[in-house]
C-alpha positions as CSV (number, residue, x, y, z in Angstrom):
1,M,-269.2,113.6,121.6
2,G,-271.2,111.2,119.4
3,L,-272.0,107.6,120.1
4,I,-269.5,105.2,118.6
5,L,-271.1,102.0,117.3
6,P,-269.3,98.7,117.0
7,T,-268.9,97.5,113.5
8,Q,-268.1,93.8,114.1
9,P,-270.1,91.2,116.0
10,P,-268.5,90.4,119.4
11,T,-267.6,86.8,118.7
12,V,-268.4,85.0,115.4
13,I,-268.6,81.2,115.2
14,A,-268.9,80.3,111.5
15,P,-270.3,77.1,110.0
16,P,-270.0,74.2,109.6
17,F,-271.2,73.7,113.2
18,T,-270.2,70.9,115.5
19,A,-272.1,70.0,118.7
20,E,-269.6,72.1,120.7
21,T,-269.7,75.2,118.4
22,A,-273.5,75.0,118.1
23,V,-273.9,75.1,121.9
24,R,-271.5,77.9,122.1
25,K,-273.3,79.9,119.4
26,V,-276.6,79.5,121.3
27,R,-275.0,80.7,124.5
28,L,-273.4,83.7,122.8
29,A,-276.8,84.6,121.4
30,E,-278.5,84.3,124.8
31,D,-275.8,86.5,126.4
32,A,-276.2,89.1,123.7
33,W,-280.0,89.2,124.0
34,N,-279.8,89.4,127.8
35,S,-277.7,92.6,127.3
36,R,-280.8,94.2,125.9
37,D,-278.5,96.2,123.6
38,P,-280.1,96.4,120.2
39,V,-276.9,97.6,118.5
40,R,-274.9,94.7,119.9
41,V,-277.5,92.1,119.1
42,A,-278.2,93.4,115.6
43,L,-274.5,92.9,114.7
44,A,-275.0,89.1,114.7
45,Y,-277.3,89.4,111.7
46,T,-276.5,90.0,108.0
47,E,-277.3,93.5,106.6
48,D,-280.2,91.9,104.7
49,S,-281.2,89.3,107.4
50,V,-284.9,88.3,107.2
51,W,-287.0,87.6,110.3
52,R,-290.4,86.2,111.2
53,N,-291.0,87.0,114.9
54,R,-294.5,85.7,115.8
55,G,-296.6,87.4,113.1
56,E,-294.2,90.2,112.4
57,F,-291.8,90.3,109.5
58,V,-288.6,92.2,109.7
59,S,-285.9,92.7,107.1
60,G,-282.5,94.2,107.4
61,R,-280.2,95.0,110.3
62,D,-281.6,98.6,110.8
63,A,-285.1,97.2,111.1
64,I,-283.9,94.5,113.5
65,R,-282.3,97.1,115.7
66,A,-285.5,99.2,115.7
67,F,-287.6,96.1,116.4
68,L,-285.3,95.1,119.4
69,A,-285.4,98.6,120.9
70,G,-289.2,98.6,120.9
71,K,-289.3,95.0,122.3
72,W,-287.1,95.8,125.2
73,D,-289.0,99.1,125.9
74,R,-292.2,97.0,126.3
75,E,-290.6,93.9,127.8
76,R,-289.0,95.1,131.0
77,E,-286.8,93.1,133.3
78,Y,-286.3,90.7,130.4
79,R,-284.3,87.5,131.2
80,L,-283.8,84.8,128.6
81,V,-282.6,81.2,128.6
82,K,-281.9,79.4,125.3
83,D,-281.2,75.7,124.6
84,L,-279.8,74.0,121.5
85,W,-282.5,71.7,120.0
86,A,-280.7,70.6,116.8
87,F,-278.2,71.7,114.2
88,T,-276.9,71.0,110.7
89,A,-273.8,72.5,109.0
90,D,-275.3,76.0,108.7
91,R,-278.6,75.9,110.7
92,I,-279.5,75.8,114.4
93,G,-282.8,75.0,116.0
94,V,-283.3,76.6,119.5
95,R,-285.9,76.4,122.2
96,F,-286.1,79.2,124.7
97,Q,-288.0,80.7,127.6
98,Y,-287.9,84.3,128.8
99,E,-289.6,86.3,131.6
100,W,-290.5,89.9,131.5
101,R,-292.7,92.5,133.2
102,D,-295.1,94.8,131.3
103,A,-295.7,98.5,131.8
104,A,-298.6,97.7,134.3
105,G,-296.3,95.5,136.4
106,G,-297.7,92.1,135.2
107,W,-295.2,89.3,134.8
108,H,-295.1,87.0,131.7
109,R,-293.2,83.9,130.6
110,S,-292.7,83.5,126.9
111,Y,-292.0,80.0,125.4
112,G,-290.6,79.6,121.9
113,N,-288.7,78.0,119.2
114,E,-286.3,79.6,116.7
115,L,-284.9,78.4,113.4
116,W,-281.6,80.0,112.5
117,E,-279.7,80.0,109.2
118,F,-276.2,81.4,108.9
119,D,-274.0,82.7,106.1
120,A,-270.4,81.4,105.6
121,R,-269.1,84.2,108.0
122,G,-271.3,83.0,110.8
123,L,-273.8,85.9,110.6
124,M,-277.5,84.9,110.8
125,R,-279.3,85.5,107.5
126,R,-282.7,84.1,108.5
127,R,-284.5,83.8,111.9
128,E,-288.0,82.3,112.3
129,A,-289.5,82.6,115.8
130,S,-292.7,81.1,117.2
131,I,-293.5,82.4,120.6
132,N,-296.4,82.0,123.1
133,D,-296.8,84.2,126.2
134,V,-298.3,83.0,129.5
135,P,-299.2,85.4,132.4
136,I,-297.4,84.4,135.6
137,S,-297.3,85.8,139.1
138,E,-294.0,87.3,140.4
139,A,-293.8,84.3,142.7
140,E,-293.7,82.0,139.7
141,C,-290.6,83.7,138.2
142,K,-287.7,81.3,137.9
143,F,-285.0,83.4,136.3
144,F,-283.1,85.4,138.9
145,W,-280.0,87.3,138.0
146,P,-279.3,91.1,137.6
147,A,-280.8,92.4,134.4
148,P,-279.6,93.4,132.0
149,G,-276.8,91.0,132.0
150,P,-275.8,87.4,131.1
151,R,-277.2,84.4,132.9
152,P,-274.6,83.2,135.5
153,A,-272.9,79.9,134.6
154,D,-274.4,78.3,137.7
155,H,-278.0,79.4,137.0
156,P,-280.2,76.5,135.6
157,G,-280.8,76.3,131.9
158,I,-284.1,75.1,130.3
159,P,-283.5,71.4,130.9
160,D,-283.2,72.1,134.7
161,V,-286.1,74.5,134.9
162,K,-289.7,73.2,134.9
């Protein structure tokens, strides 16, 4: 039996955004990325979505899916926290932190900012991400929940984590 792929994003919140819907959109994105499911995550982007991720440029949903599969193959035990920074009618600015372990067992925390632009249906048509990685010890990890999976509601977000 073949794999059946979903054809619709799980939950779409369309612009114009309010403070409440922008916060919800960010949390839905965080939960999807914490699933580490490239198929699920890619559905939140338009078919012709354009990304800049660090110094890499990615275009189209299929390329996004392939990019994410490679990312989560390299970045093991990935756990992400996102926080709304600002929003307009169809754009959202986010800051984030994530922790991951490399193939040699070393831990890292990645700090970044993303700029998102959405189409009228609520799918992301543009993503620009700037990210810096910092090596950390396992004792310095601050994101503790079963991975893959969403951050529990009672686990601190970025404003509460130093």
